[in-house]
C-alpha positions as CSV (number, residue, x, y, z in Angstrom):
1,M,61.3,-37.7,-4.5
2,S,60.3,-37.6,-0.5
3,F,62.6,-38.2,2.3
4,A,61.3,-41.9,2.9
5,L,61.5,-42.6,-0.5
6,L,65.1,-41.2,-0.9
7,S,66.2,-43.1,2.3
8,L,65.0,-46.5,0.6
9,A,66.9,-45.9,-2.7
10,L,70.3,-45.2,-0.5
11,A,69.6,-47.7,1.9
12,A,68.9,-50.4,-1.3
13,G,72.6,-49.2,-3.1
14,Q,70.5,-47.6,-6.0
15,P,71.0,-44.0,-7.4
16,A,68.1,-41.2,-5.8
17,A,65.9,-41.0,-8.9
18,P,66.5,-37.6,-10.8
19,E,64.2,-35.0,-9.7
20,V,61.2,-33.9,-12.2
21,L,60.3,-29.8,-11.7
22,P,57.0,-29.3,-13.7
23,L,57.6,-26.2,-16.0
24,W,54.3,-23.9,-15.2
25,A,53.0,-24.5,-11.7
26,G,49.3,-24.1,-12.8
27,K,47.9,-25.1,-16.0
28,A,50.5,-24.4,-19.0
29,P,49.4,-22.1,-21.8
30,M,48.1,-23.5,-24.9
31,A,46.8,-26.5,-22.6
32,V,43.5,-28.1,-24.0
33,G,42.9,-30.3,-20.7
34,D,44.4,-31.0,-17.5
35,S,45.8,-34.9,-18.4
36,A,49.5,-35.6,-17.8
37,A,50.4,-35.1,-21.7
38,D,49.5,-31.1,-21.0
39,K,52.3,-31.1,-18.2
40,P,55.6,-30.5,-19.3
41,S,58.4,-30.7,-17.4
42,I,62.0,-31.4,-17.3
43,K,63.7,-34.2,-15.5
44,V,67.2,-33.1,-13.6
45,F,70.7,-34.7,-13.6
46,K,73.1,-32.7,-11.9
47,A,76.9,-33.2,-12.8
48,P,78.6,-34.2,-10.0
49,A,79.9,-31.4,-8.0
50,D,84.1,-32.3,-8.5
51,K,83.4,-31.9,-11.8
52,A,81.3,-29.0,-12.4
53,T,82.0,-26.3,-14.8
54,G,79.0,-24.4,-14.4
55,A,77.4,-24.9,-17.8
56,A,73.9,-26.6,-18.5
57,V,72.2,-28.2,-21.1
58,V,68.2,-28.9,-21.9
59,I,67.7,-31.6,-23.7
60,G,65.0,-32.3,-26.4
61,T,64.8,-36.3,-27.3
62,G,63.1,-37.2,-30.6
63,G,59.7,-38.9,-31.3
64,G,58.3,-37.2,-34.2
65,Y,55.7,-34.8,-31.8
66,G,54.4,-38.2,-31.1
67,C,56.4,-39.8,-28.7
68,L,59.5,-39.3,-26.6
69,T,62.4,-41.6,-27.2
70,D,64.0,-40.5,-23.4
71,D,65.6,-43.4,-23.2
72,H,68.5,-43.5,-25.8
73,E,68.3,-39.8,-26.4
74,G,67.6,-38.5,-22.9
75,K,69.1,-40.5,-20.2
76,Q,72.0,-41.8,-21.8
77,V,72.6,-38.1,-23.4
78,A,72.3,-36.6,-19.9
79,E,74.9,-38.9,-18.5
80,Y,77.2,-38.1,-21.4
81,F,77.4,-34.6,-20.3
82,N,77.2,-35.2,-16.7
83,A,80.8,-37.0,-17.0
84,L,82.0,-33.8,-18.8
85,G,80.4,-31.6,-15.5
86,V,77.4,-30.3,-17.6
87,H,74.3,-30.1,-15.7
88,A,71.4,-31.7,-18.2
89,F,67.9,-31.4,-17.9
90,V,65.7,-33.8,-20.4
91,L,62.8,-32.3,-21.6
92,K,59.2,-33.7,-21.6
93,Y,57.4,-31.5,-24.2
94,R,53.7,-31.6,-25.6
95,I,53.5,-34.0,-27.7
96,V,50.4,-35.6,-30.0
97,S,48.3,-38.2,-28.1
98,K,45.0,-39.4,-27.3
99,D,44.8,-37.2,-24.6
100,R,46.6,-34.4,-25.6
101,P,45.4,-33.8,-29.6
102,G,47.1,-32.0,-32.8
103,P,48.2,-29.7,-34.1
104,L,50.1,-29.0,-31.4
105,L,51.5,-25.2,-32.5
106,E,53.7,-23.5,-30.1
107,A,52.6,-25.4,-27.2
108,P,56.4,-26.9,-28.1
109,L,58.1,-24.0,-28.6
110,L,56.9,-22.7,-25.5
111,D,57.5,-25.5,-23.4
112,V,61.2,-24.9,-24.3
113,Q,61.8,-21.7,-24.0
114,R,59.8,-22.0,-20.6
115,A,62.4,-24.8,-20.4
116,I,65.4,-22.2,-20.7
117,R,64.0,-19.2,-18.5
118,T,63.5,-22.6,-15.8
119,V,67.1,-23.3,-15.7
120,R,68.3,-20.0,-15.8
121,A,66.5,-18.7,-12.8
122,K,66.9,-21.8,-10.6
123,A,70.7,-21.8,-11.6
124,A,72.2,-20.8,-8.1
125,D,70.7,-23.5,-7.2
126,Y,72.8,-26.2,-9.2
127,G,75.5,-23.8,-9.3
128,A,75.1,-23.6,-13.3
129,D,76.1,-20.3,-14.9
130,E,72.7,-18.5,-16.2
131,K,75.2,-17.5,-19.7
132,K,76.3,-21.2,-20.1
133,V,73.0,-22.6,-20.7
134,G,72.8,-24.3,-23.9
135,L,70.1,-26.3,-26.1
136,M,69.9,-30.0,-27.6
137,G,68.0,-31.9,-29.8
138,F,67.4,-35.2,-31.7
139,S,65.6,-35.4,-34.5
140,A,62.0,-34.0,-33.6
141,G,63.6,-32.9,-30.3
142,G,66.1,-31.0,-33.1
143,H,63.7,-29.6,-34.7
144,L,62.5,-27.9,-31.4
145,A,65.7,-27.5,-30.5
146,S,66.5,-25.5,-34.1
147,T,63.2,-23.4,-33.4
148,G,64.1,-22.5,-29.7
149,G,67.6,-21.3,-31.5
150,T,65.9,-19.4,-33.6
151,H,62.6,-17.9,-31.7
152,F,63.7,-16.6,-28.7
153,D,63.6,-13.1,-26.3
154,D,65.4,-11.5,-23.6
155,G,62.5,-12.0,-21.6
156,L,58.9,-11.3,-20.4
157,P,59.3,-8.9,-17.7
158,K,55.4,-7.5,-18.0
159,D,53.9,-10.7,-18.5
160,G,53.7,-14.0,-16.4
161,D,56.1,-14.7,-13.0
162,D,59.5,-14.5,-12.3
163,V,61.3,-17.4,-14.4
164,D,59.4,-15.3,-17.5
165,K,61.9,-12.4,-17.2
166,K,64.6,-14.8,-17.8
167,G,65.6,-14.8,-21.5
168,C,65.4,-18.0,-23.6
169,R,68.2,-17.9,-25.9
170,P,70.4,-20.7,-25.9
171,D,74.1,-19.9,-25.4
172,F,75.0,-23.1,-28.0
173,L,72.8,-25.1,-29.8
174,I,73.6,-29.0,-30.4
175,L,71.5,-30.8,-33.0
176,G,71.3,-34.4,-33.6
177,Y,70.1,-36.0,-37.2
178,P,67.4,-33.0,-36.8
179,I,64.2,-32.0,-38.9
180,I,64.6,-28.8,-39.7
181,S,62.4,-27.5,-42.4
182,M,58.6,-28.1,-42.8
183,E,58.7,-27.2,-46.2
184,P,57.3,-30.7,-48.4
185,G,59.8,-32.9,-49.7
186,V,62.5,-31.8,-47.8
187,T,60.5,-32.3,-43.7
188,H,59.3,-35.3,-42.4
189,G,55.9,-35.6,-42.6
190,G,55.0,-37.3,-39.5
191,S,56.3,-34.7,-37.5
192,R,55.1,-31.4,-39.6
193,A,51.4,-33.1,-39.5
194,N,51.8,-33.6,-35.3
195,L,53.2,-29.8,-35.1
196,L,51.5,-28.1,-38.2
197,G,48.4,-29.9,-39.0
198,K,47.6,-31.9,-42.0
199,E,47.0,-28.7,-44.4
200,P,49.2,-26.1,-42.3
201,D,49.2,-22.5,-43.6
202,A,51.7,-21.4,-45.1
203,K,52.8,-18.6,-42.9
204,L,53.0,-21.6,-39.9
205,V,55.4,-23.5,-42.6
206,E,57.6,-20.8,-42.7
207,F,58.1,-20.1,-39.2
208,F,59.0,-23.5,-38.4
209,S,61.4,-23.8,-41.2
210,N,64.0,-23.2,-39.3
211,E,66.6,-22.7,-42.0
212,K,64.7,-19.4,-43.1
213,Q,65.0,-17.9,-39.5
214,V,68.8,-18.0,-38.6
215,T,70.2,-14.8,-37.8
216,K,73.2,-13.6,-36.9
217,D,72.0,-14.2,-32.8
218,T,71.0,-17.5,-33.6
219,P,73.9,-19.1,-30.9
220,P,77.0,-21.0,-32.3
221,T,75.7,-24.7,-33.3
222,F,77.3,-28.1,-33.3
223,I,75.2,-30.6,-35.8
224,F,75.6,-34.2,-37.1
225,H,73.6,-36.4,-39.1
226,T,74.5,-39.3,-41.5
227,D,73.6,-39.6,-45.3
228,E,72.3,-43.0,-45.0
229,D,69.3,-41.3,-43.3
230,T,66.3,-42.3,-45.1
231,A,63.7,-41.1,-42.3
232,V,65.3,-37.4,-42.1
233,K,67.2,-36.4,-45.1
234,A,70.6,-34.6,-44.8
235,E,69.1,-31.5,-46.7
236,N,67.5,-30.4,-43.5
237,P,70.8,-29.7,-41.5
238,I,72.8,-28.4,-44.5
239,G,70.1,-25.6,-45.0
240,F,70.7,-24.5,-41.6
241,Y,74.7,-25.1,-41.5
242,L,74.5,-23.1,-45.1
243,A,72.0,-20.5,-42.9
244,L,74.3,-19.9,-40.4
245,R,77.4,-19.4,-42.4
246,K,75.3,-16.9,-44.2
247,H,75.0,-15.0,-41.4
248,K,78.4,-15.6,-39.7
249,V,77.3,-17.9,-37.1
250,P,80.4,-20.3,-35.9
251,A,79.0,-23.5,-36.8
252,E,80.5,-27.5,-36.9
253,M,78.8,-30.0,-38.5
254,H,79.7,-33.6,-39.4
255,I,77.7,-35.7,-41.9
256,Y,78.8,-39.4,-41.5
257,E,78.2,-41.7,-44.6
258,K,77.2,-44.3,-42.8
259,G,74.1,-44.6,-40.6
260,K,70.8,-45.3,-39.9
261,H,68.2,-42.8,-38.4
262,G,68.2,-42.6,-34.4
263,V,71.7,-43.7,-33.4
264,G,71.4,-41.5,-30.0
265,L,75.1,-41.7,-28.9
266,G,76.0,-44.4,-31.5
267,T,76.9,-46.8,-28.9
268,D,74.1,-49.3,-28.0
269,P,73.5,-51.4,-30.6
270,K,70.1,-51.7,-29.9
271,W,69.6,-48.4,-31.9
272,T,72.6,-48.7,-34.4
273,G,71.9,-51.7,-35.6
274,G,75.4,-53.0,-34.3
275,S,77.6,-50.3,-36.4
276,K,80.2,-48.9,-34.9
277,Y,80.2,-46.3,-37.5
278,T,78.8,-43.3,-35.8
279,E,80.2,-44.2,-32.0
280,G,82.4,-41.1,-32.5
281,W,80.3,-38.1,-33.0
282,S,80.2,-38.0,-28.8
283,E,83.9,-36.9,-28.8
284,R,83.6,-34.2,-32.0
285,L,80.9,-32.8,-30.0
286,T,83.6,-32.8,-26.7
287,A,86.1,-31.5,-28.7
288,W,83.6,-28.7,-29.9
289,L,82.5,-27.6,-26.2
290,K,86.1,-27.3,-25.0
291,V,87.1,-24.9,-28.5
292,R,83.7,-23.3,-27.6
293,G,84.9,-22.7,-23.6
294,V,81.7,-24.3,-22.2
295,I,83.0,-26.7,-20.5
296,E,86.2,-25.4,-19.0
297,K,86.1,-24.3,-15.3
298,K,86.7,-21.1,-14.2
């Protein structure tokens, strides 16, 4: 935001618009054109200085890899984290659109990895701790988050720029009604087609079926889902949770009996259909973040 626009916003009593950071200065890897659809970025929501804990989280919204549900799974969730003293970075990752045809393949994974690296590279600018950078995602964004939580490295010192030297393993992982598997009968068909194509190679299906990619190094994970979700089957997070247990990764999962797909924070009737059944999940997350030591001030 320019100084003139910032001054006008302050004069009008409006909060300044969040800063938007491009993830790459030039053309993003795997870009197929030069449109905005191929220019991933993060939107910065800084926690108040008097509440900041040093923790940060990158948020991937849902949308089936065909749109981004930035309101109830982005901005509102970022504000929830800010209230806890956590800096939030809402990710604009690559999706299928008229300007960016599919399949996407590894492009969104590169985006989320770069987002985590960027937050770590700029940690000092935000008063953040490089060792308290988490990753969250909803629905297809949950698939992306679980992909980022199972496919990571310690940095790419021989390739790329200074940002690429940072590791991209999240320190904690939060999954809201996530797609996890790309296996037929379990996955969400539209998301799979956008990401991998209509008839993907078996190796790609294996690579992006994240319940099969869990290791002892997968980050501690919090999951919530609903039994009534007909868009994304509960078998997705259940399979991931069982894999976490197998590898002795600390995990907590809540599956609510009631609740439609895409409830966000569970407090907005527009997305919950008026039900309040799932509105307590964020309280469970807050408790988990405390138990993990994520939101404790030093």
